[in-house]
NUKEKE-478118 format. One line per 2 residues: for each residue x, z, y of C-alpha. Coordinates in Angstrom, 3 decimals, decimal comma. Layout:
<lumdrens>
X/Z/Y ~ ...
</lumdrens>
This chain:
<lumdrens>
-86,009/-3,960/47,899 ~ -87,448/-7,161/46,703
-84,089/-8,911/47,276 ~ -82,372/-6,383/44,901
-84,944/-6,904/42,191 ~ -82,982/-9,458/40,064
-80,059/-7,376/40,369 ~ -81,690/-4,400/39,210
-83,171/-6,241/36,176 ~ -79,699/-7,412/35,488
-78,052/-3,800/35,575 ~ -81,111/-2,531/33,343
-80,615/-5,243/30,970 ~ -76,894/-5,260/30,740
-75,485/-1,754/32,151 ~ -75,218/-0,250/28,664
-73,409/-3,292/27,045 ~ -71,130/-3,389/30,030
-70,457/0,531/29,870 ~ -69,409/-0,018/26,128
-67,313/-2,954/27,200 ~ -65,499/-0,554/29,810
-65,194/1,973/27,047 ~ -63,302/-0,393/24,599
-61,246/-1,627/27,250 ~ -60,142/1,729/28,898
-60,374/3,943/25,944 ~ -62,111/6,798/27,749
-65,752/7,199/28,836 ~ -64,905/8,526/32,334
-62,733/5,639/33,206 ~ -65,304/3,236/31,372
-68,027/4,659/33,891 ~ -65,920/4,254/36,836
-64,756/0,753/35,832 ~ -68,428/-0,012/35,278
-69,833/1,268/38,398 ~ -67,079/-0,476/40,511
-67,534/-3,819/38,707 ~ -71,447/-3,521/39,607
-70,774/-2,657/43,232 ~ -68,623/-5,815/43,452
-70,965/-7,958/41,535 ~ -73,834/-6,697/44,155
-71,666/-7,872/47,022 ~ -71,495/-11,322/45,441
-74,946/-11,356/43,661 ~ -76,744/-14,289/45,665
-73,565/-16,625/44,938 ~ -72,968/-15,425/41,199
-76,782/-15,524/40,583 ~ -76,849/-19,029/41,691
-73,652/-20,599/40,107 ~ -72,308/-18,516/37,467
-73,165/-16,390/34,515 ~ -73,328/-12,919/35,829
-72,320/-11,349/32,589 ~ -69,038/-13,085/32,286
-68,161/-12,674/36,014 ~ -69,000/-8,994/35,730
-66,585/-8,752/32,683 ~ -63,935/-10,575/34,341
-64,150/-8,006/37,495 ~ -63,795/-5,241/34,725
-60,751/-6,938/33,161 ~ -58,976/-7,481/36,416
-59,875/-4,058/37,805 ~ -58,589/-2,233/34,431
-55,235/-4,267/34,569 ~ -54,732/-3,620/38,191
-55,566/0,255/37,938 ~ -52,913/0,448/35,082
-50,444/-1,430/37,146 ~ -51,041/1,161/39,969
-51,031/4,218/37,455 ~ -47,860/3,184/35,651
-45,745/3,787/38,383 ~ -44,099/7,233/38,498
-45,921/9,877/40,537 ~ -44,591/13,274/40,911
-46,411/16,235/40,998 ~ -46,013/19,981/41,689
-48,206/21,150/38,770 ~ -48,106/20,055/35,367
-51,178/17,948/34,382 ~ -54,111/19,332/32,668
-54,527/18,591/28,946 ~ -56,909/15,601/28,376
-59,869/16,201/26,317 ~ -61,037/13,254/24,210
-63,979/12,806/22,060 ~ -63,467/13,185/18,305
-62,454/9,765/16,796 ~ -63,558/8,707/13,595
-61,596/10,109/10,690 ~ -59,008/8,442/8,223
-58,123/4,947/8,336 ~ -60,428/4,184/11,299
-58,938/6,881/13,306 ~ -55,549/5,421/12,757
-56,719/2,040/13,823 ~ -58,173/3,383/17,011
-55,004/5,304/17,886 ~ -53,029/2,171/17,255
-55,499/0,044/19,481 ~ -54,870/2,760/22,344
-51,291/2,458/21,830 ~ -51,224/-1,440/22,462
-50,049/-2,795/25,926 ~ -53,052/-3,145/28,082
-53,182/-6,916/27,881 ~ -53,047/-7,171/24,222
-55,693/-4,524/23,941 ~ -57,688/-6,516/26,383
-57,352/-9,810/24,368 ~ -58,102/-8,077/21,084
-61,225/-6,379/22,596 ~ -62,456/-9,615/24,081
-61,808/-11,639/20,869 ~ -63,120/-9,035/18,359
-65,581/-7,090/20,222 ~ -67,144/-9,522/22,602
-66,552/-12,305/20,384 ~ -65,072/-14,591/23,133
-62,735/-17,844/22,465 ~ -59,325/-18,121/23,518
-60,517/-20,202/26,417 ~ -63,020/-17,722/27,704
-60,561/-14,926/27,261 ~ -57,787/-16,997/29,053
-60,667/-17,420/31,716 ~ -61,557/-13,712/32,087
-57,842/-12,488/32,223 ~ -56,670/-15,262/34,257
-53,690/-16,328/31,964 ~ -53,118/-19,448/29,663
-54,753/-19,819/26,324 ~ -51,115/-19,817/24,802
-50,642/-16,639/26,271 ~ -54,086/-15,360/24,901
-52,996/-16,379/21,541 ~ -49,555/-14,831/21,916
-50,863/-11,484/22,959 ~ -53,448/-11,492/20,043
-50,703/-12,240/17,289 ~ -48,537/-9,594/18,646
-51,287/-6,961/18,952 ~ -52,613/-7,879/15,503
-49,238/-7,856/14,331 ~ -48,752/-4,323/15,534
-52,187/-2,978/14,405 ~ -51,253/-4,375/10,641
-47,742/-2,511/10,819 ~ -49,426/0,762/11,728
-52,216/0,420/8,946 ~ -49,617/-0,555/6,383
-47,586/2,292/7,446 ~ -50,348/4,683/7,206
-51,612/3,362/3,714 ~ -47,903/3,789/2,560
-47,549/7,301/3,808 ~ -51,039/8,674/3,237
-52,485/6,437/0,699 ~ -55,561/5,792/3,045
-57,554/2,816/2,561 ~ -60,047/1,008/4,740
</lumdrens>
């Protein structure tokens, strides 16, 4: 257990923040927990190397982002089932304008959502986002621009229709 003590301290200190990051990334508390757990399992395997040469938090965020994108790619393929799916149960979202923004964020393509989450929730620079997602800085800026444009159009539409204001 002595060898795992630094890893256990890392999980105790950063576990909740990583779970919140997973929730913002996936939009679902159950998927966030699975994403965090799988990322921590993979981090544990590489812990001696990561602890010596890298920042464990950013390494774990990279793992989570890549797992999230690969899961989405796997799930977006059509899968036939005999029984209709059960209806999902989501926690209540904030009301009014914030609810519309959360729904709009959930409707963005995965990479655009990941870029916006990393930029505005995690406060990472374009270079850091590019490193985490494994894409170029120009692609980061493009995804951010398209995502923000789409969020603005949804917000403008809600204001025009409902008269809601932030």
